[in-house]
Residue frames as qw, qx, qy, qz and C-alpha x, y, z in Angstrom:
[[0.445, -0.727, 0.370, -0.368, -15.28, 11.33, 2.79],
 [0.957, -0.191, 0.220, -0.002, -14.59, 7.57, 2.94],
 [0.789, 0.472, -0.075, 0.387, -11.78, 7.86, 0.39],
 [0.060, 0.804, -0.316, 0.500, -10.20, 10.70, 2.34],
 [0.708, -0.566, 0.337, -0.255, -10.29, 8.64, 5.52],
 [0.972, 0.089, 0.101, 0.194, -8.53, 5.73, 3.76],
 [0.533, 0.660, -0.174, 0.501, -5.83, 8.13, 2.56],
 [0.266, -0.777, 0.330, -0.465, -5.40, 9.57, 6.05],
 [0.915, -0.345, 0.200, -0.063, -5.02, 6.09, 7.53],
 [0.865, 0.292, -0.012, 0.407, -2.13, 5.38, 5.18],
 [0.214, 0.762, -0.204, 0.576, -0.59, 8.79, 5.87],
 [0.588, -0.700, 0.237, -0.329, -0.85, 8.15, 9.62],
 [0.955, -0.187, 0.182, 0.140, 1.16, 4.92, 9.26],
 [0.642, 0.703, -0.134, 0.275, 3.80, 6.45, 7.00],
 [0.121, -0.834, 0.472, -0.258, 6.18, 7.59, 9.79],
 [0.723, -0.367, 0.575, -0.110, 6.59, 3.94, 10.82],
 [0.891, 0.439, 0.117, 0.021, 7.23, 2.71, 7.26],
 [0.672, -0.319, 0.338, 0.577, 10.84, 1.92, 6.36],
 [0.149, 0.737, -0.195, -0.630, 12.20, 4.59, 3.98],
 [0.136, -0.216, 0.841, 0.477, 13.20, 1.94, 1.44],
 [0.239, 0.475, 0.847, 0.018, 9.49, 1.10, 1.01],
 [0.172, 0.841, 0.259, -0.443, 8.66, 4.76, 0.38],
 [0.058, 0.758, -0.402, -0.510, 11.48, 5.30, -2.11],
 [0.455, -0.077, 0.839, 0.288, 11.45, 2.02, -4.06],
 [0.089, -0.067, -0.681, -0.723, 9.92, 1.38, -7.46],
 [0.339, -0.528, -0.680, -0.380, 6.26, 2.33, -7.35],
 [0.201, -0.516, 0.294, -0.780, 6.74, 4.21, -4.09],
 [0.382, -0.123, 0.738, -0.543, 4.64, 2.99, -1.17],
 [0.435, -0.043, -0.777, -0.453, 2.88, -0.17, -2.29],
 [0.458, -0.083, 0.540, -0.701, -0.39, -0.89, -0.50],
 [0.148, -0.141, -0.951, -0.233, -2.20, -4.21, -0.77],
 [0.449, -0.049, 0.120, -0.884, -5.93, -3.45, -0.81],
 [0.177, -0.156, -0.971, -0.043, -8.25, -6.19, 0.44],
 [0.146, 0.440, 0.677, -0.572, -12.01, -6.00, 0.93],
 [0.297, 0.629, 0.669, 0.264, -15.10, -4.93, -0.93],
 [0.062, -0.862, -0.148, 0.481, -14.65, -1.23, -0.11],
 [0.244, -0.448, 0.513, 0.690, -12.07, -1.07, -2.92],
 [0.341, 0.420, 0.774, 0.328, -14.73, -2.10, -5.46],
 [0.084, 0.925, 0.364, -0.068, -15.95, 1.49, -5.15],
 [0.581, -0.245, 0.130, 0.765, -12.56, 2.90, -6.13],
 [0.243, 0.511, 0.410, 0.716, -14.00, 5.22, -8.78],
 [0.279, -0.844, -0.261, -0.375, -15.90, 7.20, -6.14],
 [0.714, -0.636, -0.067, 0.285, -13.14, 6.95, -3.50],
 [0.732, 0.255, 0.061, 0.628, -10.18, 8.04, -5.64],
 [0.130, 0.749, 0.018, 0.649, -10.48, 11.84, -5.39],
 [0.571, -0.765, 0.079, -0.288, -10.93, 11.83, -1.60],
 [0.932, -0.201, 0.023, 0.302, -8.17, 9.23, -1.19],
 [0.597, 0.412, -0.013, 0.688, -5.66, 11.45, -2.96],
 [0.173, -0.791, 0.041, -0.585, -6.74, 14.44, -0.87],
 [0.791, -0.599, 0.043, -0.118, -6.29, 12.36, 2.31],
 [0.893, 0.028, -0.021, 0.449, -2.76, 11.39, 1.28],
 [0.305, 0.722, -0.095, 0.613, -1.58, 15.02, 1.26],
 [0.462, -0.140, -0.534, 0.694, 0.43, 16.15, 4.31],
 [0.218, -0.846, -0.409, -0.263, -1.60, 18.44, 6.59],
 [0.373, -0.913, 0.163, -0.014, 1.20, 19.60, 8.90],
 [0.185, 0.764, -0.616, 0.055, 4.98, 19.43, 9.40],
 [0.521, -0.338, 0.758, -0.199, 4.78, 16.08, 11.22],
 [0.869, 0.347, 0.277, -0.220, 3.15, 14.28, 8.28],
 [0.508, -0.250, 0.652, 0.504, 5.45, 12.30, 5.99],
 [0.484, 0.580, -0.224, -0.615, 5.36, 13.27, 2.33],
 [0.706, 0.092, 0.691, 0.124, 4.59, 10.22, 0.24],
 [0.059, 0.466, -0.461, -0.753, 5.87, 10.87, -3.28],
 [0.509, 0.121, -0.659, -0.540, 4.27, 7.90, -5.00],
 [0.568, -0.065, 0.688, -0.448, 1.61, 5.44, -3.89],
 [0.419, 0.148, -0.764, -0.468, 0.70, 2.23, -5.72],
 [0.689, -0.096, 0.440, -0.567, -2.40, 0.24, -4.85],
 [0.216, 0.242, -0.917, -0.233, -2.35, -3.50, -5.43],
 [0.834, -0.086, 0.075, -0.539, -5.02, -6.17, -5.59],
 [0.425, -0.346, 0.836, -0.009, -4.08, -9.71, -4.57],
 [0.668, 0.268, -0.513, -0.468, -4.28, -12.44, -7.20],
 [0.598, 0.025, -0.787, 0.152, -3.31, -15.16, -4.73],
 [0.641, -0.664, -0.383, -0.024, -4.18, -15.92, -1.13],
 [0.102, -0.859, 0.343, -0.367, -2.58, -13.74, 1.54],
 [0.903, -0.380, 0.199, -0.005, -1.59, -17.05, 3.16],
 [0.809, 0.414, -0.090, 0.408, 1.37, -17.12, 0.77],
 [0.126, 0.741, -0.297, 0.588, 2.86, -14.06, 2.47],
 [0.674, -0.595, 0.265, -0.349, 2.10, -15.46, 5.92],
 [0.987, -0.033, 0.064, 0.141, 3.80, -18.76, 5.05],
 [0.612, 0.564, -0.189, 0.521, 6.84, -16.89, 3.75],
 [0.195, -0.750, 0.325, -0.542, 7.12, -14.82, 6.94],
 [0.874, -0.400, 0.207, -0.185, 6.82, -17.99, 9.01],
 [0.924, 0.222, -0.041, 0.307, 9.55, -19.70, 6.99],
 [0.337, 0.701, -0.262, 0.572, 11.85, -16.68, 7.35],
 [0.493, -0.713, 0.263, -0.423, 11.34, -16.67, 11.11],
 [0.895, -0.305, 0.322, 0.035, 12.92, -20.14, 11.27],
 [0.274, -0.619, 0.576, 0.457, 15.71, -19.32, 8.82],
 [0.538, 0.237, 0.754, 0.294, 14.19, -20.85, 5.68],
 [0.173, 0.411, -0.242, -0.862, 13.46, -19.28, 2.32],
 [0.591, 0.445, 0.666, -0.098, 10.45, -20.03, 0.15],
 [0.289, 0.039, 0.531, 0.796, 10.54, -19.37, -3.62],
 [0.179, 0.757, 0.555, -0.295, 7.89, -16.65, -3.61],
 [0.285, 0.230, 0.364, 0.856, 7.53, -14.33, -6.61],
 [0.034, 0.525, 0.495, -0.692, 5.71, -11.37, -5.10],
 [0.191, 0.317, -0.310, -0.876, 5.18, -9.61, -8.43],
 [0.294, -0.101, -0.844, -0.438, 3.13, -12.59, -9.63],
 [0.179, -0.388, -0.843, 0.326, 0.85, -12.41, -6.57],
 [0.053, 0.702, 0.397, -0.588, -0.66, -8.95, -7.07],
 [0.376, 0.551, 0.470, 0.577, -1.91, -6.61, -9.79],
 [0.128, -0.213, -0.139, 0.959, -1.55, -2.84, -9.77],
 [0.138, 0.693, 0.689, 0.162, -4.94, -1.15, -10.04],
 [0.022, 0.980, 0.127, 0.150, -3.82, 2.42, -9.29],
 [0.668, -0.175, -0.078, 0.719, -0.61, 4.41, -9.06],
 [0.071, 0.957, 0.183, 0.213, -0.15, 8.11, -8.45],
 [0.588, -0.006, -0.176, 0.789, 2.87, 10.38, -8.12],
 [0.148, -0.904, -0.333, 0.223, 2.24, 13.57, -6.17],
 [0.509, 0.583, 0.028, 0.633, 3.75, 16.75, -7.53]]
């Protein structure tokens, strides 16, 4: 049940997600933080069920990729702050996270 609820939370946010984030490499990439994700093996089946559209208003997510941070989330916050004042930091996002799950829905 917990996995299904996590999937539904992501599905509920999907209409507000920019289409480029849904259609890019790896589909929708979700950074997963917290100890709940340590139980991924028992959450996975329900999570995938929760990601399935239940009605016509739900967005169909073709691919979802779950990431685990390797660095502090403060790196992303600092980058957003720098961008807000017109500066650019040399951040390599791919080096800051590891994929621990990816699924393409058929």
